[in-house]
ROSEGU-16553 format. One record per residue: residue in one letter; z, y, x of N, C-alpha, C in turn. Coordinates in steps of 0.1 Angstrom, whole numbers, padded with zeros to 4 digits, always signed. Each point is the difference from the previous one (the first is absolute). Layout:
// residues N
aZYXZYXZYX/...
// end
This chain:
// residues 104
m+0137-0309+0329+0010+0011-0002-0012+0015-0005/m-0006+0003+0013-0009+0011+0003-0012-0006-0006/n-0002-0012-0003-0017-0002-0008+0005+0005-0018/s+0010-0002-0002+0002+0002-0010-0002+0012-0004/r+0003+0009+0005+0004+0012+0000-0014+0009+0004/l-0007-0004+0004-0014+0001+0005-0009-0003-0014/v+0001-0013-0005-0004+0001-0013+0003+0006-0010/v+0014+0004-0001+0005+0007-0010-0008+0012-0001/a+0001+0008+0010-0008+0013+0006-0013+0002+0000/s-0007-0015+0001-0014+0003-0003-0005-0004-0016/v+0010-0006-0010-0006+0004-0008+0006+0010-0010/l+0010+0007+0000+0002+0014+0000-0006+0008+0001/l-0011-0001+0015-0012+0007-0001-0010+0003-0011/m-0006-0018+0003-0008-0002-0008+0003+0004-0014/m+0007+0006-0006+0006+0000-0015+0000+0017+0002/m-0001+0007+0011+0003+0013-0003-0018+0007+0009/v-0006-0009-0001-0012+0004+0006-0008+0005-0011/p-0002-0008-0011-0012+0001-0014+0011+0018-0004/l+0013+0000+0005+0004+0015-0011-0005+0008+0010/l-0006+0000+0012-0001+0014+0008-0014-0003+0003/v-0009-0009-0004-0010+0002+0000-0008+0005-0013/f+0005-0003-0010-0004+0003-0014+0003+0013-0012/s+0011+0007+0013+0003+0008-0007-0009+0014-0007/p+0002+0001-0006-0008+0015-0009+0003+0014+0007/v+0009-0001+0009+0001+0013+0003-0004+0000+0013/e-0007+0012+0003-0005-0001+0017+0015+0005+0005/a-0004+0003+0021+0011+0003+0005+0004+0011-0001/d-0013+0010-0004+0005+0016+0001+0009+0000-0016/g+0000-0007-0010+0006-0003-0011-0010+0005-0012/v-0007-0002+0000-0011+0006-0011-0004-0013-0005/v+0000-0001-0012-0006-0015-0012-0015-0002+0004/n+0000-0013+0004-0014+0000+0000-0005-0007-0010/k-0010+0015-0008-0008-0005-0014-0007-0012+0000/d-0007-0006+0010-0007-0011+0000+0006-0012-0002/t+0017-0001-0004+0001-0013-0005+0005+0002-0015/n-0003-0011-0007+0004+0003-0012+0017-0004-0006/h+0007-0001+0010+0014-0004-0003+0005+0012-0003/a+0010+0000-0008+0006+0011-0004+0014+0005+0007/s-0001+0010+0008+0008+0006+0009+0011+0006-0006/l+0015-0001+0010+0014+0005-0008-0002+0015+0000/l-0011+0006+0009-0001+0016+0006-0007+0002-0018/d-0006-0009-0010-0010+0006-0007+0010+0001-0014/k+0009-0004+0002+0008-0003-0014+0007+0015-0005/i+0003+0000-0010+0007+0014-0005+0012-0004-0003/d+0012+0008-0002+0010-0001-0003+0002+0002-0012/c-0003-0007-0012+0000+0001-0013+0012+0004-0009/g+0015-0002+0008+0005+0001-0004+0008+0016-0003/g-0005+0006+0015+0005+0019+0003-0015+0005-0009/a-0011-0005+0002-0009+0004-0007+0001+0006-0015/c+0004-0014-0005+0001+0005-0015+0018+0007-0005/t+0006-0003+0007+0013+0008+0000-0008+0015+0000/a-0008+0005+0010-0002+0010-0002-0011+0008-0013/r-0008-0010-0004-0008+0006-0008+0008-0006-0012/c+0009-0004-0005+0005-0001-0012+0015+0007-0002/r+0004+0009+0011+0010+0007-0003+0002+0011-0010/l-0011+0006-0004+0000+0007-0013-0001-0006-0011/s-0003-0014+0004-0001-0007-0016+0010-0002-0012/s+0002+0000-0013+0008+0001-0009+0002-0014-0003/r-0006-0009+0004+0006-0016+0005-0005-0005+0011/p+0009+0005+0010-0005-0006+0014+0007-0014+0006/r+0001-0010-0008+0000-0014+0001-0013-0002-0003/l-0005-0001-0011-0008-0004-0001-0014+0006+0002/c+0003+0013+0005-0010+0004+0011-0007-0010+0012/k+0018+0005+0006-0004-0008+0014-0003-0018-0002/r+0001-0003-0008-0002-0017-0004-0017+0001+0001/a-0008+0010-0010-0008+0002-0002-0010+0005+0013/c+0006+0009+0011-0006+0001+0007+0004-0008+0009/g+0010-0007+0004+0003-0011+0011-0014-0014-0006/t-0003+0001-0009-0012-0009-0003-0014+0001+0004/c-0004+0011-0001-0009+0010+0004-0006+0002+0012/c+0019+0003+0012-0005+0001+0011+0001-0011+0005/q+0005-0011-0004-0004-0016+0007-0011+0000-0004/r-0009+0000-0009-0016-0004-0001-0011+0004+0008/c+0002+0016+0002-0010+0010+0007+0004+0005+0014/s+0016-0005+0002+0002+0008+0012+0003+0016+0001/c-0001+0006-0010+0000+0012+0000+0006+0008-0012/v+0009+0010+0005+0008+0011-0013-0009+0014-0001/p-0004+0004-0008-0005+0016+0000+0009+0008+0005/p+0001+0009+0007+0009+0007+0002+0008+0012-0009/g+0009+0006-0005+0006+0005-0012+0005-0009-0010/t+0005+0011-0008+0007-0007-0011-0009-0006-0009/a-0010+0008-0001-0012-0003-0013-0009+0003+0001/g-0013-0004+0000-0015+0001+0001-0002-0007+0019/n-0013+0012-0001-0003-0008+0015-0010-0014+0003/y-0002-0004-0013-0003-0014-0001-0017+0000+0011/d-0005+0011+0002-0010-0002+0007+0002-0005+0017/v+0012+0000+0004+0002-0004+0008+0003-0015+0006/c+0003-0003-0014+0002-0016+0002-0009-0008-0013/p-0011+0000+0002-0009-0003-0011+0003-0016-0004/c+0006-0009+0004+0004-0011+0000+0012+0000-0010/y+0013+0006+0003+0012+0010-0010-0005+0003-0015/a-0009+0005+0003-0007+0005-0014-0008-0004-0010/s-0006-0016+0004-0009-0004-0003+0010-0009-0013/l+0013-0005+0007+0008-0010-0005+0006+0001-0015/t-0005-0006-0011+0005+0000-0014+0005-0010-0005/t+0009+0003-0013+0006-0008-0006-0008-0011-0007/h+0010-0009-0006-0016-0007-0009+0000+0010-0013/g+0002+0010-0004-0002+0013-0009-0007+0006+0004/g-0009+0001+0010-0008+0010+0006+0006+0013+0006/r+0015-0002-0001+0002+0017+0003+0007-0005+0014/r-0001+0013+0010+0001-0001+0014+0015-0007+0008/k+0001-0007+0006+0011-0012+0002+0008+0007+0011/c-0007+0008+0007+0008+0004+0012+0002+0019-0003/p+0015+0001+0005+0002+0018-0005-0004+0008+0011/
// end
């Protein structure tokens, strides 16, 4: 009985070790930029950012849909309700099939 508990505990411990060793977040909470893994800390709240960006749009649902697509691809949304594309060059460079700017 005691042996089976020890085996289960060792298996659980062995499963946890890779999570502790290969975590991209260092002990002080700073993201380790040397790893190529995407971290949850680097993600942006696209819903909130696009709601703020599209709040004055005449077609808010269309604006949010286009903004959400751009945000997912670029992981950034320029501040304000228009312009400021220099803050996020990826967002500004996306175009439609017709060559028009995709992102609001």
